[in-house]
C-alpha positions in Angstrom: 80.5 143.8 95.5 83.1 141.0 95.7 82.4 137.7 97.4 84.4 137.3 100.7 86.1 133.9 100.2 87.7 134.1 103.6 84.3 133.1 105.1 84.3 129.7 103.4 85.2 126.8 105.6 88.6 125.3 105.0 89.5 121.6 105.2 92.7 119.9 106.0 94.2 117.6 103.4 97.0 115.1 103.2 98.6 113.2 100.4 100.6 110.1 100.1 102.2 107.7 97.7 101.4 104.0 97.4 104.7 102.2 96.7 104.3 98.5 95.9 106.5 95.6 94.9 105.8 92.3 93.4 106.8 89.3 95.5 106.1 85.6 95.5 103.1 86.4 97.7 99.7 86.5 96.0 99.1 90.3 96.3 102.7 91.6 96.5 103.6 94.1 99.2 103.3 97.8 100.0 105.6 100.2 101.8 104.5 101.4 105.2 106.4 103.8 107.5 106.3 103.9 111.3 106.0 107.6 112.5 107.7 108.6 115.7 104.8 110.9 116.7 101.8 108.5 116.6 101.1 104.8 117.1 99.7 103.7 113.7 101.7 103.1 110.6 101.2 105.1 107.5 102.1 105.2 103.8 104.7 107.8 102.9 103.2 111.3 102.8 101.7 113.9 105.0 99.9 117.2 105.3 99.3 119.5 102.3 100.6 122.9 103.2 99.1 126.3 102.4 99.4 127.1 98.6 100.7 123.6 97.9 99.0 121.0 95.6 98.4 117.5 96.9 100.8 116.1 94.3 103.5 118.5 95.4 102.9 117.6 99.0 103.3 113.9 98.3 106.5 114.6 96.5 107.8 116.8 99.3 106.8 114.5 102.1 108.4 111.5 100.4 111.6 113.4 100.1 111.5 114.6 103.7 110.6 111.1 105.1 112.5 108.8 102.8 115.2 111.0 101.2 113.8 110.1 97.8 113.0 112.4 94.9 110.1 110.8 93.1 107.3 112.0 90.8 103.9 110.8 92.1 102.0 108.7 89.5 98.4 109.0 88.7 95.8 109.7 91.4 94.3 106.5 92.8 91.9 107.7 95.4 90.4 110.8 97.0 88.9 110.1 100.4 86.7 112.5 102.4 87.6 111.9 106.0 85.1 113.0 108.7 86.1 114.9 111.8 87.4 112.7 114.7 88.1 114.1 118.1 90.5 117.1 117.6 90.9 116.3 113.9 88.8 118.3 111.5 87.3 116.8 108.4 89.5 116.7 105.3 90.5 115.2 102.0 93.1 112.5 101.7 94.8 111.8 98.3 96.8 108.7 97.4 99.0 108.7 94.3 100.5 105.7 92.6 104.2 105.3 93.3 107.0 104.6 90.8 109.3 101.6 91.2 112.0 102.4 93.7 115.3 101.0 94.8 114.9 100.2 98.6 118.7 100.7 99.0 118.2 104.4 98.2 115.8 105.0 101.1 117.2 107.1 103.9 114.8 107.3 106.8 114.6 110.6 108.6 114.9 109.5 112.3 113.1 112.6 113.6 110.0 111.6 111.7 110.2 107.8 111.2 111.2 104.9 113.4 111.2 102.3 110.7 109.7 101.0 107.5 108.2 97.7 106.4 107.1 96.0 103.2 103.7 94.5 104.1 101.0 92.4 102.5 97.6 94.0 102.4 96.5 91.9 105.3 99.5 92.9 107.4 98.8 96.6 106.4 95.3 96.2 107.8 96.7 95.4 111.2 99.3 98.1 111.3 97.3 101.1 110.0 94.2 102.9 111.4 91.0 101.4 110.0 90.2 104.4 107.7 93.7 104.2 106.1 93.5 100.4 105.8 90.2 100.8 103.8 91.8 103.7 101.8 94.8 101.5 100.9 92.6 98.6 99.9 90.7 100.9 97.6 93.9 102.3 96.2 95.1 98.8 95.4 91.9 98.2 93.5 92.2 101.5 91.6 95.8 100.6 90.7 94.7 97.3 89.3 91.6 98.6 87.4 93.1 101.9 86.1 90.3 103.8 87.8 90.4 106.7 90.2 88.0 106.1 93.2 86.2 108.6 95.4 85.8 107.4 99.0 84.1 108.6 102.1 85.8 107.5 105.3 87.7 104.9 103.3 84.6 103.4 101.8 83.9 103.5 98.0 80.8 105.3 97.0 78.5 104.6 94.1 78.7 106.5 90.9 
């Protein structure tokens, strides 16, 4: 008798790319985008579609949102996100981003109002708290060369 995999719960997932640039500021800056469909800012990325890997989703979403064709770098963090309101629980992935030429960015107006290069502190005020924590951890992972596992944006032991 074969096991019925259709009875196993599914989880939503999303993937994004952390683009950073060095500046004269202490910690550099990271790229945030302002979606047209929600109040909080995000990193470039979005939902992982059926039969799509998180890396492929990050690549596709970056192309759709910014008009850029980039290859996501190494995985920085995986974050288990608990259910909130109508949102089901899920897994969020952040990949390291390659250097990019800001002049090549072409915002898709149906999805994004604007973009901004922000310090980590500025990012904390523009993004939802779980994403702010996830970004902070991704910056640590980028610096240390580790991949971090998070729960609700918080690093776990082990």
